[in-house]
Each structure stands twice: as C-alpha cells, then as structure tokens.
N, C-alpha and C positions, 0 to 999 in steps of 0.2 A: 664482619666490618669489612669492605670492601678497601682492599688497597689503593692507595692515590696514583700507580703507576701502573703500568703493563709492561714494565721494562726490564724483567727477570727472566729465568728459564720456563718458570713455571707456566707463563702465559704466551708458551709457543707448543705447537702440537708437533708432536717427534713421534716418529716410527710410522711405516706403510700401512697397519692396521687402522691408526687413528686417524691417516686420510683416507681408507678404503670406507668407514665408519663412517665420515662426513659426506664421501660422495655417494653412497648406499642411500641416504636419506632423501635423495632427489629435492632438495628445496634449495630453489637458489632465485638471483636477482642478478639478470642478464643487463650490463650496461651500455653493452656493443665493446668499449674497450677494455673492460674487467667483467669478468664473474664473480658473485661471493656465494657459495655453499655455505649453509649453516645446519649445525644439530646442536640439541640440547646436549649439555656434557654431564649433568647433574651434580655439579659442583657450584661455589659461588665466584668462581673466576670465568672469564673471556678468554679465550686462547684463541692465538693466529697461526695459520699455515699458509705457506704461499707456495704455489705449483706457476713456475714460471719456464715457459717452455724455450724451445732455442728460436722457434718462430718468431719471438718478440724481436731478435735481434741478436747482436755480437753480446759475447759474455761482460763486456763494459755497459753495454746498455740494459740488460738485464739486472746487473748487479743495482746498478743506478734505480732502477723501476723498485727490486726489491727493498731497496734502502729509504726511498719515498714514501713505498707501502706501510712500511715498519713505523717509520717516524707518524705517519697518519694515525697508525692504531696507537700509539703511545700517547701521543697528544689530544687524542679524543676519547682513550680511555675511561676517562669517569664520567663519558656522556653514552657508551654502549651499555647494552642489556647484559645484566648477569646472567653466568651459567652456560654460555654459547661458544661453540668451536665453529669459527670463520675460517673457511680457506678461498684464499682470493688465487684465481688463475686469469693470464691475461693475453691478450690478443695484441699484433704488431698493431701501434697505434703512436701517435706523434705525442710526446711527454707532456703531460696535464701538469700545472701547477699542484703545490702540495696542497692548497685550500680544496681544490678539487677533487680531489683522493679523500680528504678527511670529510667532507661534506657528503660523499657517495657513503663512505663506510659508514657513517651515523643514522644516514638515513635507511638505507639498505638493514642494516641489521636490526632496526626498528619494527621492519616491513616483516624481515622473515623470523623474527621472535613471535609476533603476533600470529603468524603463520604456523610455526613450530607448535606453539601453546595450544591452539585450537585442535588440532589431529588427537 
C-alpha cells in the first residue's frame, strides 16, 4: 500500500552512490529551468534528491528553491509513479510559482517512468 505522503526520511535519496546511480541511467527531462533525472529503485516508494549548485544563486535563493521543490514533491506525491528515484537539478532562473514546479514534476516523472519501463 502506498503511503499518503512522501514527507518522511525514506522518501529522500541520500548518499553520493545513490545520486551517481540515478545520473548513470542517463534518463532525464530537461525543462530549461530544471532537469529531472530518473531511475527505477526496485521499491514501492518514489524518492526525491536535489542537486542545486551555486550557479542558481546565493544560499538564500538555493534554500528557497529546495523548499519549493520539496513542497511540490510532497503535495503531488500521490500522483507520482511508484518505484522511481528522482533527482532534480536546477539552473539559474527566476523563481516560478509552486504550481508550476508541481505540474512539471508530475508530467515529466510520468514520461520518464514510461521511458524507463520500456528499456
């Protein structure tokens, strides 16, 4: 049974090896302002990892973006495909509304899952 919210620690990707595994799959959606990398994790939970570099802006800007992306993930968790590891990386951009991040996450994770399951 799928949990109702992705708000606990088990919904996060942790450790460099797990990030490297997702990046090594080379399956991603590039939206210009963010890129979403995906890999199947063999479990029943979808997990989130964030890779927000200094080119995005100051620490205040980076932390705000991370909060927005985590919130988008938690609010739309029930609409995301099961069993994926998603790593979001960002480029410098004007901050978008939360709804736009939510929409991008749901739409692109669905497309990425279809692509991964075909392989």
